[in-house]
TIMAR-286367 format. One record per residue (C-alpha): residue in one letter; x, y, z. Coordinates in steps of 0.2 Angstrom, whole numbers, plus 5000, padded with zeros to 4 digits. Layout:
# TIMAR-286367
AXYZ ...
***
This chain:
# TIMAR-286367
M525448535249 H524148425260 H523348605264 L523248655246 R522448505242 T521048505256 L520648675251 L520448625234 T519048505238 A518148615250 L518248775241 S516348835237 L516348945221 V514649025216 L514349135201 L512549235203 T511849385197 S511549535210 G509749575214 D510349725221 A510849805206 Q509849955197 V508749875185 T508849965167 Y507549935153 E506350025141 R504449965141 T502850025133 Y501049985139 D499650005130 L498250095140 P496250095137 A495650215126 G495350405133 T496750375145 V498150515150 I499350485164 T499850645172 S501050605187 A502050465192 S502750445212 S504050315217 M503350175233 P504750125244 D504649965239 G505450025222 S503650005213 L502850155204 V501150235203 L500450315190 T498950445191 G497950515177 R496250495170 R494950405158 V493750505149 V492550365143 N491450465134 A490950645131 N489550665143 Y489550615161 D490750465162 T492650535166 R493550425179 G495150445188 Y496350305184 L497850225193 M499250095190 R500450015200 L502149945192 D503349835202 A505249875200 A505549795183 G504049865176 N502849745175 L501049785181 L500249745196 W498549825195 S497549965185 R496050045192 E494750175187 Y493950285201 Q492250365198 A491550465212 S489650485218 G488750585231 L488650755237 P490150845241 A489750925255 A487951015262 G487851175253 T489351165241 S488751095226 P487451115215 G487350935210 L488050765212 L489750725210 C490050575198 Q491550615189 N493250655193 S495050675186 F496550615197 A498150755194 G499550675207 A499950565220 S500750575237 V501550385243 V501250385263 N502150215265 N501850035253 D500150035258 L499550215258 I499350325244 I498450515244 V497750565227 A497150725223 G496150775208 T494550875204 G492750835204 G491250865191 Y489450865192 C488450765183 D486750855185 P485950895165 M485751065171 W487751085171 F487951005154 P489451015149 P490250935164 V490851065177 F492551015187 D492851135200 R492951045216 T494350985225 L494350785228 V495650715238 A495550525243 A496650375252 I496950245241 D497750065249 G499249975241 A498049855230 G497150015223 N495449995236 V494750145242 R495150195261 W494150365261 A493650495249 T493250685252 V493150865245 P493950985256 G494151185256 G492451245258 T490851315248 S492051405236 Q493651285232 H493951265215 G495251135208 G496351215195 Y497751135195 H498651005210 L500150935215 V500550815231 P502250765226 N502750735246 T503250575254 G502650545272 P501150585283 Q501150765277 V500350805260 L500550985252 L498951025243 A499051135228 G497651215220 W496651385215 L495251465224 G493851555214 V493351725223 L492251875217 S494151985217 G494751845207 T495851685209 Q496951655222 A498351525223 T498051405238 L499051285248 E498651165260 D499551065271 L498650895277 L498750765291 V498450615282 T498050435290 D497150285283 T495650335289 S495450515289 C496450675286 T496650855294 I497151035287 L498851095299 A498851245289 D498151355273 L498851475264 R498351615249 L499451695236 R498651835228 G499551915213 I498652085207 N498152135191 P498552325191 V497252365178 S495652265183 G496152265201 Y495652085200 Y496851925209 D497651815197 E498951685203 R498951495201 I500351385209 T501351265195 D502451165207 V502551125226 E504051035235 R504251005253 G506451005254 P507650905263 D507851055275 G505851035278 K505551195270 V504151215258 R504451295240 L503151335227 S503151405209 S501551515203 Q501151595188 D499851745185 N498851805167 N499452005173 V500052145161 P501652155166 P501551985173 S502151925188 H502751755190 A503451695209 I504351585221 T503951565236 K504751495252 L504051435266 T504251355282 S503751185288 T502151265296 L501751385279 S502451535286 L503251665276 E505051675274 W505351765257 S504351785239 N505151835223 T504451865208 W504851915189 S504051965172 D505251855162 F505651705170 L504251585171 P504251445184 E503651265179 R504451165192 V505351195209 G506851115218 G507651135236 W509451085243 A509851035261 T510851185264 G509351315261 G509451365246 T508151345230 C508251315213 A506651335198 L506451265180 G505651375166 D505551325149 T507351345144 T507951425159 L508651365175 I509051485191 A509951435209 L509351575224 T510151565241 T509451535257 N508551705258 G508051715240 A509351815231 L509951755216 D511451645215 W511751595198 G510551585182 L510851485165 E510151485148 L509851315138 D510951315121 L510151175112 P509151215096 G507351165098 G507551115117 S506551145131 F506551095151 K505150985158 D505450915173 L506750955188 L507450855202 V508750865215 R509550715221 P509950705240 T511750745235 G511450905228 E511650855208 L510050935198 L509050805185 I508350895171 L507250815158 G507150895143 R506450885124 T507050925107 T506050955092 G506650975075 A507450875061 D508050755076 P506850755090 C507150665105 S507050665124 W508550685136 L509050695154 M510650775161 Q511350815177 L512150965183 S513051015201 S512351115213 S513551255204 G512551235187 S513951155179 L513451005167 Q514150835171 W513350725158 I512050705148 Q510850545140 R509650535125 Y508150435123 G507350405107 D507950415088 S507350465072 T506050305071 D505350335088 P505950515095 L504950485114 A504150635121 L504650595139 D503950725154 K504050655170 L505450625181 V505550515195 L507050485209 M506850285215 P507650245233 D509150145227 G509750295215 G508950255200 I507950355188 R506150315182 L505550425165 T503850425158 G502850485143 T502350425125 N503150365109 T502450415092 L500950275094 G500250355108 Q500950225120 L501350255138 V503150245138 L504250215155 I506150215155 A507150135171 A508750215169 D510250195182 A511050325192 N511950405177 G510350415167 S511050235156 L509950105149 N511549995149 A511049845136 C510449975122 S510850155120 F510350285110 P511250415099 A512350535109 I511950715111 T512650865117 A512351035124 S512751185134 F512151345144 L512151535143 P512351655159 Y510451715163 T509651835172 P507851865177 T507052035179 V506152095197 S504452135195 T503152185206 P502852065222 L501451945227 L500151975242 I500351825255 D498851795266 S498851655279 Q497151605281 G496151505296 L495751335295 G494751285281 G493351145285 Y493150975276 G491250915270 D490950745274 L491750585268 Q491150535252 T490950365243 M492250335231 L492050175219 A493450085211 A493349995195 P493749805194 N495449765192 Y495649715172 I497249615176 G496849425171 P495649355157 L494049455152 P492349395144 F492649495128 T491049545113 C491049645099 T489749755105 S490349795123 S491649895129 T493349795138 L494749865147 S496549795145 L498149835148 Q499549765140 A501449785143 T502749755131 G504649755134 R506249815125 V507949875128 F508349745142 V509549595143 D508249455150 N509849365160 D508649215167 Q507949175148 D506249185157 G505449315145 A504949435158 Y505849555170 G506349495188 T507349555199 G508949445193 D508749525175 A510049685181 P511149705166 V512549715177 G514049575178 P513749425190 W514349415210 A515749285214 S515449195229 V516949125235 Q516849025253 N518048925262 L517648785269 G519348695270 T520548685287 T521648805281 T521849015277 P522749025263 E523349185253 L522249195238 H522349275221 I520749285210 T520449335192 F518849355185 T519049335164 F517349445157 D516949425138 T517649535127 L515849595122 L515849675137 T516449845143 L516949865163 S516249995171 S516949975191 T517149835203 V516649795221 P517649795230 P518849895220 A519949775211 D522049765213 S522249765196 V521349755178 V522249695164 G521349675148 N519949585150 V520449495167 V520249565184 H521349525197 W520949525216 H522349485232 V521849425247 D523049375260 S522049275271 L520249185269 A519549125286 H518948975291 F517048965285 G517349145277 S516849205262 L517049355248 M515549425237 L516649495221 S516049575206 P516549675190 I515149775185 Y515049795166 N514249885154 A513049755143 P513249755123 S512049825112 F510449745103 M511549725089 N512649575098 M510749495102 G511149295100 D513049315104 T513549215118 V514549265133 H515749185144 L516349235163 I517749125171 L518249145190 E519749065194 V520349065212 H522249035216 A523348995231 V524849065235 D526348945241 S527748995250 L528849015235 G527549135228 N526849015215 L524849005209 V524148845212 L522448855204 L521148795217 A519448795209 A518648875194 D516848915189 T516148955168 V514549065166 T513849045147 D512449155142 V511649215127 I511249385126 T509349425122 C508449595121 A506649645120 Y506249755106 D504849855097 P504149735086 N504549695066 D506149805062 K507749785053 Q509549795060 V511449795051 E512849785061 P514049885057 L512950025057 G514350135050 D514650325054 G513350455051 P511650455042 D512450375028 G513150225037 F514750245030 I516050095031 G517750055023 P517949965007 T518849825016 T517349785027 D517349605028 W515449545033 L513749645034 T512749575048 Y510849595048 T509449545061 V507749525056 R506549555073 F504749505073 Q503349495084 N501349435081 T500449565084 G498949495076 N497449415087 D497749225085 T499349095086 A500549125068 Q500648945063 T502148995048 V503349135049 V504249175033 I505649305030 E506049355014 D507449475010 L508049544995 L509749544997 S510749704990 Q511849664974 H513249724981 L513249574991 Q513949414987 W512449304988 G513449144989 T514249165006 L512649205016 Q512849115033 I511549095047 L512149165064 G510649125076 A508749125076 S507649115090 H506648965083 P507248815074 L507448865055 T506448725044 G507048815027 V508548945021 S508648995002 V509249114990 N508649124971 P509649184957 Y508849364959 G509349364977 L508049344986 A508149265002 A506949175013 F506949115031 R505648985035 F504948945052 D503648815048 G502648765064 I503248905074 M501648915083 L502149095088 P500649175101 D499949325098 S500649475109 G499049505118 A499149305124 N501049295128 G502049455125 P503749385126 A503349215119 S502549315101 Q504449385097 G505649325087 F507149345077 V508349285063 R510349355062 F511249305046 R512749405038 S513449405019 R515149465012 M515249635001 K515949624983 N517749664983 D517649814970 L516349924977 T516550124975 H516650264985 R514850304990 T514350144985 R512350114994 I512049935001 E510249965007 N509249815014 S507449785020 A506349615023 G504649575022 I504049465036 H502449345032 F501349255047 D500549125039 L499549175023 N499349375028 P500249505019 A501949555021 V502649655037 V503949765029 T505149815040 N506249975040 T507650005027 V509549985033 L511050095024 N512950055023 T513850175011 V515650125006 F516750265011 D518250255000 C519250394994 S520650324982 S519150284973 I518350454970 P517550474952 W518450674952 Q520150714951 A520850914954 Q521451014941 I521751194937 V521051284923 E521951454916 Y520751604914 A521351764907 G522451834923 Y521851714935 F521751514939 G519951404940 A520051244952 D519051114943 P518550944951 T518050864935 L516550814940 E514650844935 P513650994943 S512750864954 G514250814965 P514550854982 M515251024988 Y517051074989 T518251174999 Y519851234992 Q521751264997 W522951354985 Y524751324986 L526251404979 N527751294977 G527151184989 T526751315003 P524951345008 I524351535002 P523551625020 G521851655016 T521451555003 N520651395014 G518951365011 F517751414998 V519051494986 P518651404968 Y519551564960 Y521451644963 T522351784955 P524151744956 T525251884961 Q527151804959 N528151684950 G528151514954 H527051344952 Y525151334959 T524351204963 V522551154973 L522051044986 I520151004983 T518950934998 D517350874995 E515950825008 D516550675012 G518550745018 C519050665002 T520450764993 S521450774978 M523050884972 S523050964955 P524350944945 A525551124944 A525151274935 S526551384932 F526551584931 I527951714926 I527951894928 T529351954912 S529852124908 E528352124895 P526952234898 E525652134910 Q524352174898 E525052044886 L524951914901 K523151974904 E522751884885 A523051724890 S521651664883 L522451674866 A523051504867 T523251344878 V524651234882 V524451054883 P525150974894 N525951094903 P527151084913 F527950964899 G529350864899 E529850824879 A528750934872 T527050994872 E525851094860 V525151274859 R523451274854 F522851434848 L521151514851 Q521051634838 H521951654820 V523851684820 P524251754802 A525751674794 G527551744797 T526951814814 P528451814825 L528451694842 T529851744852 L530251614869 V530651714884 D531351644901 A530951704917 H532451834918 G531551904901 R533151834890 V532451784872 V532751584872 R532051544853 S531351654839 M530151574828 R528951634814 S527051564812 D526451464798 G524951514799 S524151344806 S523351324824 V524451224832 L526251244837 E527351094840 L528651144853 P530151044859 R530951044874 S532651024865 D533951114876 L532651214886 A533151194904 P532051174918 G530951314922 L529651454917 Y529551544902 V528251644890 L527951614872 R527651804865 I526551794850 G526851944841 E525752084845 L524051954849 G524751934867 A525651784876 V525551624885 R526451554900 L527351364900 A528451264910 V529551154907 E529950994919 
***
């Protein structure tokens, strides 16, 4: 055993978080007023460049806008750009003094090419005219390297996309000429000091009525096969929308046009195929441009927004759904068009309008758009579109087959190389990161990032490389003198769900991962990691435990513990401020929970969004009358609680005196807090009891900020306030749930002698019996609760059928009966009227005469169980049954 003892003292175990995992988060940014983001591009180092414009005023102050974010979404810099000077001799009627960026192409980490439109500032051109293409080179810190206006005297900038990576940049726009509008595409070779035109192309869709040209490019992409694909649209009648494939030098391979397919995004495969996205349609073309397959989205209110092709061939499609449940979503399709997965972003309180999709170097995904407050939203998802830490509700989608209609082809001309004007000056506005002087009379710029939906593993209040929501790496190193056989286990907390392991585990039993190592060399090391999906924000404040154990396998196969290490951490999430959550959430919009649910757990989250430090925060929560107020327990809080109370009316108060909570503008992460507590439900709650709760958050002496209202509804079919019964009418039965008309919707299933009657399942509240027997009905309400009615009997005798159809003559209560029943006549029966009881075979088993009263007491006496008919003279008959 000496060698085991040696290894025990020399074995090194380390638990650490992997910096290589894909970071996931959702962050929001308050942009300067008048700012619109038009595109997003990834950098090789994992950072992100967002491009757009800012309208400072309606006269002559429109500026290009850039912002760069690191891989964790932290702002590196944001800058504004304003052009000045003449574009080129003879190409402009006035000075170019403003511009708007529409796209960016990343050459490397220190060179970004932006393209947009320039506008004149000469009063004779008021309002400002944006009709000059403007291209500029920007370094990694946002400084201008050069700027120019390309394309000659007639170049106009209608729509620009520069989406490629590398020294060759594609510049897309449109050219206004006397004969109309022509789409243009130029291939540029760029450096940090200049650019050169390599090729120039014109696309012309001819209007058959006017004879004028009308074609504008909507998207352009240089595919993994080196070929260029572009989509374009015109305004002709009938329309002619095109997809064109070009060689790497912009010579034509093919061009196809359709009248009913309007391409907005285009992509390509390494195999040479092409895909294109419309508003709700998607097509795939072969290498030669023939239709391979087409799909139409079958999702009410759904539409496509962006398209990307993965290097492995799968399609990523970003979309949005409007209507009763608005949201954004991302789906992945195989290269053959089969749906592989779909992820939703946003909920009913913040549906999120995402419209731009970026694929990162590590395979992660970035999505940008806006929320309901108009803030910029950035979502960093993993390769499967997941946020891991805090998920959104599920969404489903499907597709229908689709075939576009071919129309008139385009005219495509290869033009000579155009000339560039002189390099112009583009001035970058100051970098607005850090403190700025502020006065009430002048305009200042600011950009603040606020985080939500991430697990802050290192507890520093901000995103860093170690904050990926994945399991820790375990580093096991042999510093001893032997090379033993090892058995390694990793026990992860039950709050975590295992996704995969690196390397693959030998086995997983419950929440324990097992690896077996035949031999670990001298000074050799192992890197092991179980990758798990982090819990939701409902577990905020809970503690997770991760345990690593290393065992040696002795000569008898026994396991001997050599070393162990443990990590303990508290789950935190960043979030939108001042809201309330409940656990369990329950099912559906009503939050259905069972009557035996023990605790309801509430989390109130707050953030100081004022402009000064809050010295005191008080949360007041009027607890529901359906909770046991005396059972309230505190589960956790972000800051020390100085007081907790519940008054006789159920008003709970949580005090944070001396909290000194900074405002979000001064320190966003530190401006947030929460309190988490729970209370038991009462024991006698009936079906559909609603348990609602909200809170008011007081910052110092300010009015309360009221949170959203959370809802749970008790689901207990054993306590439904209605029961099924059958009402007998003349010749037919009616089902009655014995509930007021304001009750829920019902469905019905009729039975004969315990067997379901075909065709009576659904909304069938009435049934006409045709056979002798016992009839029952099962009623189901909209919650799925059911009730079976008592049996109602039906007999066909030898008497005329008309007699039985006059069953409204009397009622029988109870029916069926055991010892006795009452026949209650609904019309006068004269004294002396014969009353004859007949069995199911038509035999008379009892004869009586009426005494003129309205009720006949009928004892069972010697009546055998079965079905009977009571004939009431010539007036009619009623059915009854003996149990």
